[in-house]
N, C-alpha and C positions, 0 to 999 in steps of 0.2 A: 858179791858188787861183780857187775860187768867190763871187765878190760875189754878194750877194742884196739886195731893195730890199724897201721894204716894201707889200703885196700879191701878194708871189710865192707859188708855190703850191710846197710842199718835203713831202721824206720823206726817212726818215733813209736812207741811203748803202749799198750792200751791201757796201765793208769794214766801216764800225761797226759794222753788225749782226752780220756773221758776227765781228770780232776782239771782242766783248762774248757772243759763246754766245747770243744773242737771234736762235733762227728761226723762234719758235712764238712765239703769246700777241700780243696785238694791236700792239705796238711793229713789227713787221716792217710791219706792213700800216696803221698810221699813216699820215694825209697832213693837212699842216696850211698854214695860211695867215700869213707872215709881219707880225709884228706891230708888231714894232720892231726895228732894227740899234745894235749899242753898238761903235765899233772899240773890238779891243783891239792893241793894236800894228799888226802886218803880219794881225791876223785881226778877224773879227770875232763879236760875242758875240750872237746873232739868239733875239728870239721868239717863240715859234711858238703861237699856237692850235692844237689836233691838235684833227681830229674824238674819234679815238676815246681818248686819254691826258689830252686838256686842256691847257691850258697849262705850257708847259718852255720855257727858258732853254739854246743848243743853239750849240758852234761852227760856223762857216761849213763847215770841212774834216770834218765828219761828216752833211751834208746832202748831196742833191741836188733838183732839179726833177725837180718833178712831170710822169710824160710822157720826161723823158732817160734816153734809153739807155746803160745801165753796158756796159761790155765788160768780160770776163774779163782778168785779167790772165796 
């Protein structure tokens, strides 16, 4: 499981984007900074200030660190 903290630079994960059919537009290219982290059981609800799409609340399982290499399954 990915754990994030305030100040981390993140983006949506490739798996999340594919599962929601978002392959074009601003969302796949948006990068943001973690502003707040709220625990939700074994997950986190992360508030992110994205550069292209504004402030959003996202589950940690749908995010990766900017610059992190994502491996194809």
